[in-house]
C-alpha positions in Angstrom: -19.1 12.0 29.4 -20.0 11.5 25.8 -18.4 12.1 22.4 -20.5 13.8 19.8 -19.8 11.1 17.2 -17.2 8.6 16.4 -15.6 7.5 13.1 -15.5 3.8 12.4 -12.8 2.9 10.0 -13.4 -0.5 8.5 -10.9 -0.8 5.6 -11.9 2.2 3.6 -15.5 2.6 4.8 -16.5 5.4 7.1 -19.5 5.4 9.3 -20.6 8.0 11.7 -22.7 7.0 14.7 -24.0 8.7 17.8 -22.6 6.8 20.8 -21.7 7.1 24.4 -18.0 7.1 25.1 -16.9 5.1 28.1 -13.9 6.3 30.1 -11.7 4.4 32.6 -8.8 5.1 34.8 -5.6 3.6 33.4 -2.5 2.5 35.4 -1.2 6.0 35.5 -4.5 7.2 37.1 -5.5 9.2 34.0 -9.0 9.2 32.5 -9.0 7.7 29.0 -11.6 6.5 26.5 -12.0 2.8 25.8 -12.9 3.6 22.1 -11.2 6.1 19.9 -12.7 7.0 16.5 -14.6 3.7 16.6 -11.6 1.6 17.4 -11.5 -0.3 20.8 -8.4 0.7 22.9 -6.3 -0.8 25.6 -5.7 1.7 28.5 -2.1 2.1 29.6 -1.2 -0.8 31.8 2.2 0.4 33.1 5.7 0.5 31.6 6.5 -2.8 30.0 3.2 -4.4 31.1 1.4 -4.8 27.8 2.3 -7.7 25.5 1.0 -7.7 21.9 -0.3 -10.8 20.2 -0.8 -11.9 16.6 1.1 -11.2 13.4 2.2 -8.0 11.7 0.0 -6.4 9.1 0.8 -6.7 5.4 -0.1 -4.9 2.2 -1.9 -6.7 -0.6 0.1 -9.1 -2.7 0.9 -7.6 -6.1 2.0 -9.0 -9.4 4.8 -7.6 -11.7 2.4 -8.4 -14.6 0.4 -5.3 -13.6 3.4 -2.9 -13.7 5.4 -1.6 -16.6 8.1 -4.0 -17.9 10.4 -1.0 -18.6 10.1 0.0 -14.9 8.7 3.5 -15.8 5.9 4.2 -13.2 5.6 7.9 -13.9 2.2 9.5 -14.2 1.3 13.0 -15.2 0.4 14.6 -11.9 -0.8 14.0 -8.3 -4.5 13.9 -9.3 -3.8 11.1 -11.9 -1.8 9.1 -9.3 -4.6 9.5 -6.7 -7.2 8.4 -9.3 -5.2 5.4 -10.3 -4.9 4.5 -6.6 -8.7 4.4 -6.3 -9.0 7.3 -3.8 -12.5 7.5 -2.3 -14.3 8.7 0.8 -13.0 7.6 4.2 -9.6 6.5 3.1 -6.4 7.0 5.2 -3.8 9.2 3.5 -0.3 9.3 5.0 2.7 11.6 4.6 6.1 12.2 6.2 7.5 15.4 7.7 11.2 15.3 6.7 10.8 18.7 5.0 9.3 20.0 8.2 7.8 23.5 7.7 9.0 23.6 4.1 6.9 20.8 2.8 4.5 21.4 -0.1 3.5 17.9 -1.0 1.2 16.8 1.9 -1.1 19.9 1.5 -1.2 19.6 -2.3 -2.3 16.0 -2.0 -5.1 16.8 0.4 -6.3 19.8 -1.6 -6.2 17.8 -4.8 -8.4 15.1 -3.1 -10.8 17.9 -2.1 -11.0 19.1 -5.7 -11.8 15.5 -6.7 -14.8 15.6 -4.4 -13.4 13.2 -1.8 -14.6 13.5 1.8 -13.9 12.2 5.3 -10.2 11.4 4.9 -8.1 10.5 7.8 -4.8 12.3 7.5 -2.0 10.3 9.0 1.2 12.4 8.9 4.4 11.6 10.9 4.0 15.2 12.0 2.3 18.4 10.8 3.6 22.0 10.9 2.2 25.5 10.4 2.8 25.2 6.6 -0.1 22.8 6.6 -2.5 25.2 8.5 -4.8 25.3 5.4 -5.8 21.8 6.3 -8.1 23.5 8.8 -10.2 24.7 5.9 -10.3 21.1 4.5 -11.5 19.9 7.9 -14.2 22.6 7.9 -15.4 21.5 4.5 -15.4 17.8 5.3 -12.5 16.7 3.1 -10.4 15.8 6.1 -12.2 14.1 9.0 -9.4 14.2 11.6 -5.7 14.0 12.0 -3.8 11.2 13.6 -0.2 12.5 14.1 1.8 15.1 15.8 0.2 18.5 15.5 2.5 21.6 15.9 1.0 25.0 16.1 -2.3 26.0 14.4 -3.6 22.5 13.7 -3.0 21.5 17.4 -4.8 24.7 18.5 -7.7 23.9 16.2 -7.9 20.4 17.7 -7.9 21.9 21.2 -10.9 23.9 20.4 -12.9 20.7 19.8 -13.4 21.5 16.1 -12.2 18.2 14.6 -14.9 15.7 13.6 -12.9 12.9 15.3 -10.4 12.6 18.1 -6.8 13.5 17.4 -4.4 10.7 18.1 -0.8 11.6 19.2 1.9 9.0 18.8 5.6 9.0 19.1 7.8 8.3 16.1 8.2 4.7 17.3 4.5 4.5 18.2 3.6 5.4 14.7 5.7 2.6 13.2 4.2 0.3 15.8 0.6 1.3 14.9 1.2 0.7 11.2 3.1 -2.6 11.7 0.5 -3.9 14.1 -2.4 -3.1 11.9 -3.8 -0.5 14.3 -3.7 2.0 11.4 -4.2 0.8 7.9 -2.9 3.2 5.2 -4.8 3.2 2.0 -2.5 5.6 0.1 1.0 6.7 1.2 2.4 9.8 -0.4 6.2 10.2 -0.1 7.9 13.5 -0.9 11.4 12.5 -2.2 14.2 14.9 -2.9 15.5 12.3 -5.4 13.8 9.4 -7.2 14.0 7.4 -10.3 11.2 6.3 -12.6 10.9 3.0 -10.8 10.2 4.6 -7.4 13.6 4.2 -5.7 13.9 7.3 -3.6 16.5 9.1 -1.5 16.4 12.2 0.8 20.1 13.2 0.9 20.5 14.5 -2.7 18.8 17.0 -5.0 17.8 20.6 -4.7 15.3 19.8 -1.9 17.6 17.5 0.0 16.4 16.9 3.5 18.5 14.0 4.7 16.9 10.8 6.0 13.5 9.5 4.8 13.2 7.1 7.6 9.7 8.3 8.8 8.3 7.2 5.4 9.7 3.6 5.6 6.7 2.0 7.3 4.3 3.8 4.9 6.2 2.4 1.9 6.2 -1.1 3.4 2.6 -1.4 4.6 0.4 0.9 2.6 -2.0 -0.5 0.0 -0.7 2.0 -2.6 2.4 4.2 -2.6 3.0 7.4 -4.5 6.5 9.0 -4.7 6.5 12.7 -5.5 9.9 14.2 -6.5 11.4 17.4 -8.0 14.6 15.6 -8.9 14.0 12.6 -11.2 17.3 10.9 -11.7 18.4 8.1 -14.1 17.7 4.6 -12.7 19.0 3.5 -10.3 18.6 6.2 -7.7 21.5 5.4 -5.4 21.6 5.2 -2.4 17.9 4.5 -2.0 16.1 4.8 1.3 12.7 3.9 -0.2 12.6 0.8 -2.5 10.8 1.1 -5.8 9.5 -2.4 -5.4 7.0 -1.0 -2.9 6.0 2.0 -5.0 3.0 2.1 -7.4 3.4 5.5 -9.1 6.0 8.3 -9.5 5.0 12.0 -10.0 7.5 14.6 -11.0 6.7 18.2 -9.8 8.6 21.5 -10.0 9.2 21.6 -6.2 8.4 19.4 -3.3 9.2 22.2 -0.8 11.8 24.6 0.6 14.6 22.7 2.3 15.8 25.9 4.0 12.8 25.7 6.2 13.9 22.4 7.8 16.1 24.8 9.8 13.5 26.0 12.3 14.1 28.2 15.3 14.6 25.1 17.4 17.9 24.2 15.7 19.6 27.4 17.0 21.7 27.4 20.1 20.1 29.4 22.9 21.6 32.7 23.8 19.8 33.0 27.1 22.2 33.1 30.1 19.8 31.0 32.2 19.4 28.4 29.5 23.2 28.3 28.8 23.6 27.6 32.5 21.2 24.7 32.2 23.3 23.3 29.3 26.5 23.6 31.3 25.0 21.9 34.4 23.9 19.0 32.2 27.4 18.5 30.9 28.9 18.8 34.4 26.3 16.3 35.7 27.3 13.8 33.1 30.9 14.2 34.0 30.4 13.9 37.8 28.0 10.9 37.5 30.5 8.9 35.4 28.3 8.9 32.3 31.0 10.8 30.4 33.5 8.1 29.7 35.2 6.6 26.6 32.8 4.8 24.4 29.7 6.6 25.7 26.6 7.2 23.6 24.1 10.0 23.9 21.2 11.7 22.2 20.5 15.4 22.4 17.3 17.0 21.0 17.0 19.9 18.6 16.1 22.5 21.2 18.4 25.4 22.0 19.4 24.0 25.4 20.2 20.6 24.1 22.3 22.1 21.3 24.2 24.2 23.7 24.9 21.2 25.9 26.8 19.6 23.0 29.1 22.7 22.9 29.8 22.4 26.6 30.4 18.6 26.3 32.9 18.8 23.5 35.8 20.5 25.4 35.3 18.1 28.3 35.6 15.2 25.9 38.7 16.6 24.3 40.4 17.3 27.6 39.7 13.8 28.9 40.6 12.1 25.5 37.1 10.7 25.3 35.4 9.5 22.1 31.8 8.5 21.8 30.9 5.2 20.2 27.8 6.8 18.6 25.5 9.8 19.0 21.9 9.7 18.1 20.2 12.3 15.9 18.0 14.3 15.0 21.3 15.5 13.6 22.5 19.1 13.5 25.7 20.8 12.5 26.9 20.5 16.1 26.8 16.7 16.0 28.4 16.8 12.5 31.3 18.8 14.0 31.7 16.1 16.6 31.9 13.5 13.9 34.3 15.5 11.8 36.5 16.3 14.8 36.8 12.6 15.7 34.7 12.8 18.9 32.3 10.1 17.9 32.6 7.0 15.7 29.1 7.4 14.2 26.0 9.5 14.0 22.9 7.4 13.8 20.4 9.7 12.3 16.6 9.5 12.3 15.9 13.1 11.3 18.1 15.7 9.7 17.5 19.1 11.2 19.8 21.5 9.2 21.6 21.8 5.9 25.0 21.0 7.4 23.6 17.7 8.6 22.0 17.1 5.1 25.5 17.6 3.5 27.1 15.2 6.0 24.6 12.4 5.6 25.0 12.6 1.8 28.8 12.3 1.9 30.0 10.7 5.2 29.5 6.9 5.5 29.8 7.3 9.3 26.7 9.4 9.3 24.1 6.7 9.0 20.4 7.1 8.2 18.1 5.1 10.5 14.3 4.7 10.8 11.8 4.5 13.6 11.9 0.7 13.2 15.6 0.4 14.2 15.6 3.3 16.6 12.3 3.3 18.4 9.8 0.6 17.5 8.7 -1.0 20.8 7.0 -4.0 19.2 10.1 -5.5 17.8 13.1 -7.5 18.8 14.7 -4.6 20.7 15.6 -1.1 19.4 18.4 1.4 19.7 16.8 3.6 22.3 17.6 1.5 25.3 21.3 1.3 24.2 21.8 5.0 24.6 23.7 6.1 27.8 22.1 9.5 28.2 19.4 11.4 26.4 18.9 15.1 26.9 15.3 16.3 26.3 13.0 19.2 26.9 9.4 19.4 28.2 6.6 21.9 28.7 5.9 20.6 32.3 7.3 18.2 34.9 5.6 17.3 38.1 6.9 16.4 41.6 6.7 12.7 40.7 8.9 13.3 37.6 6.0 12.8 35.2 6.4 15.0 32.1 4.4 16.7 29.4 5.5 17.7 26.0 2.3 18.2 24.0 0.2 20.8 25.8 0.9 23.9 27.8 -0.3 24.7 31.3 -3.4 26.2 29.7 -4.2 22.9 28.1 -3.6 24.1 24.5 -2.2 21.3 22.2 0.7 23.0 20.4 3.4 20.3 20.1 3.9 16.8 18.9 5.5 13.9 20.8 8.2 13.1 18.2 10.8 10.6 19.4 10.6 12.1 22.9 8.7 9.1 24.5 10.9 6.6 22.8 14.0 8.3 24.2 12.9 7.7 27.7 14.2 4.1 27.4 17.8 5.4 27.6 20.0 4.5 30.5 19.7 8.1 31.9 17.0 10.4 30.8 17.7 14.1 31.5 15.1 16.8 31.2 16.9 20.1 30.6 14.4 23.0 31.0 13.9 26.4 32.5 12.4 26.5 36.0 9.6 28.9 34.6 8.4 30.4 31.4 6.6 33.7 31.2 6.5 33.6 35.0 4.6 30.3 34.9 6.4 27.5 36.9 7.4 24.5 34.9 7.5 22.2 37.9 4.0 21.5 39.0 2.0 19.2 41.3 0.5 17.3 38.4 1.2 17.7 34.7 -1.7 18.9 32.5 -1.2 16.1 30.0 0.9 13.0 30.8 3.3 12.2 28.0 6.0 10.3 29.9 5.8 8.3 33.1 8.0 9.6 35.9 9.6 6.2 36.5 11.5 6.7 33.2 12.7 10.2 33.9 15.9 10.2 35.9 17.1 13.8 36.2 15.6 17.3 35.9 18.1 20.1 35.3 17.1 23.8 35.6 19.0 27.0 36.0 18.2 26.8 39.7 19.5 23.3 40.3 19.5 19.6 39.6 16.8 17.2 40.8 17.4 13.5 40.7 14.6 10.9 40.7 14.7 9.1 44.1 14.5 5.9 42.2 18.0 6.5 40.9 19.9 5.9 44.1 23.0 5.1 41.9 23.0 8.6 40.4 22.4 10.2 43.8 25.4 8.3 45.2 27.6 9.2 42.2 27.3 12.9 42.6 26.9 13.3 46.4 30.5 14.6 46.8 30.4 16.9 43.8 29.8 20.6 43.9 26.7 20.3 41.8 23.5 22.2 43.1 21.4 19.1 43.8 18.1 19.6 45.5 14.7 17.9 46.0 12.2 18.6 43.3 9.6 19.8 45.8 12.1 22.3 47.1 12.6 23.5 43.6 8.9 23.8 43.0 8.5 25.9 46.2 11.4 28.2 45.3 10.1 28.8 41.8 6.6 29.5 43.0 7.9 32.1 45.3 9.8 33.8 42.5 6.7 33.7 40.3 4.4 35.1 43.0 2.6 31.9 43.8 0.8 29.1 41.9 -0.9 30.4 38.8 -4.6 29.5 38.4 -4.9 26.7 35.9 -7.4 26.7 33.0 -10.3 24.4 33.9 -10.7 21.9 31.0 -14.1 20.8 29.8 -15.4 17.2 29.8 -15.1 17.0 26.0 -12.1 15.0 24.8 -10.3 16.3 21.7 -7.3 13.9 21.4 -5.6 11.0 23.1 -1.9 10.4 23.8 -0.7 6.9 23.0 2.2 5.3 24.8 5.0 3.5 22.9 3.2 0.2 23.1 0.0 1.5 21.6 -2.0 1.8 24.8 -3.8 5.0 25.8 -1.7 7.1 28.2 -3.9 10.2 28.6 -6.6 12.4 27.1 -6.4 15.9 25.9 -9.5 17.9 26.8 -11.1 20.9 25.1 -10.1 24.0 27.1 -11.9 26.9 25.5 
C-alpha cells in the first residue's frame, strides 16, 4: 500500500514528497500507518500500555515591552490580525467549535487567508460542522491542505472520497489537548471566537448576544499556540469577568458584527427522542442502573447529547426522587435536562465541558454550581489523572458495536466518515460504560461481527442496551451477578446479533474499502488505533 504524498510539517515549513507508506498491525489487530502526514506514529499498544516521555510543549517566551502599555490589543480586522501574526504557507491554524453549526469565525479566517494568497494550511479545529462545508473549496484550491479534527457531515464525506491532500486525523477532545500539550501538533495561530472579550483579550463564552457557554476547547490553543487572536462581537470594558481565556495569552483582539448564530448550537441531537423503540432503550438503561446498584446516593454520571441519552435522564429523575437520591455531580455536555436536575436539587454540580442548548447557556452564566471545565481537567490522558475515570456511569451512542464489544462512532457500515469522536473515547474510562443504541437502523443491524472502524476497544465497553435487550460484557462478572435476579431482558450479544439479522433479512453486504487510507483514528494516548479507508 502506498500514499500518494505526505505532508511534512517542520515548524511552519511544508514539504511534499512521494513516499511509500508502511503499515503494521497494532495491538487491536488493525492495519495502521507508521507515518501520518510526514510525522512518525506509535501504533496502538493496548489500553494503558503506552507511556509518554519528555516534557510538555511551550509557546515562545514573549515580553510585555512588545505589547501596548494601555492593554489595548485591538486591530482593525481579521486580515490585519493574521498579517501581524506572520501568516504564511504551511502554517497550522486552529479554532474551536463551541458555536457548533452556528460558527462564522473559523470559515472567515480560512477564507481571509485564501484571499491573502496563503496555501497549504493545516486546519486544526476541535470539530467541524456543515457550516464549514465551504472549506471543501479551499481544499480544492490548495488554501487548506488537510484537516486534523472531528469532521461532521460534508467535510467527512469529502475526506472519505480520498480528496484531501493529506490524511485526516481524528482525535477525541482529550486526545486533542494531549496532542497540543505533548507537541505532537504545533499551532502557529489560534483563532478563538469569543461571545465576550475585553480589549486585553480576556474572554468568556457565557455572556453576550452570541453566548455559547463554556470555551474549554479553546484553552489548550490559548496556552500553547505561537500567536492567539480573539474574535468577539461583544467587546466589554476591562476586565471581562469571568474570563475563561486569559488575555495574557492573547496577541490581538478583533471586533466583528457577529461571530455566529448561538441558536444553532441547538442541533437536532439535543432533542429527546420520540421513537417508542428508543424510549424503551432509555427506560431500560435507567432500570439497569437501578438493578445493578449504580443508582445510589452520591452517584455521578454522564449522558451524551443524543436523543436516547437525553430521554434516559427523564426516566432517571423520578427514580431518584422516589428513592431520595442526589447525585454528587453530573458531567456535561450540558442540556436543559441536566439543568433541571440541578435546579430541582437532584445533583450538587454540573461539570460542563460543552454547552449544548440555550437553557444550559443561561445556567452556566448564572449558577455557580454549573461549572465550566476543559478537556485538560476532564479528559487529558497525559496528565496526573482526569475526571473521566471518576464517573460512575456514562451513557453513550455508537454507529456500530461488534460481538467483542468493540465500537465505532466515526463511520457508518458503508465506510463513510460522517461523525467526529468528541469526548466519546475519553468517557470509556468511566466505571460503567453503557452504549444505548437501536438494534438496527434502516434495516441495517448495528451489532456486527467486526466494526468497520475501531473507535473504542471492547474491554472498556461494559453494557450494550437496545430495544431488544441488554448485553453485558463477559468481563464484567460483577454487573452480571448484580442483575441476575432482576426482570431485565439480559441476553448474550451473539444471540442479539442473530435475532436482529433475522429481523433485517440477513447480513447486509458490506461496502468493500479500497487500499487507500484517507484518515486515522487516534486513541486517547496519541497512538494510532485504526485507519479509515477510501470507500468510493
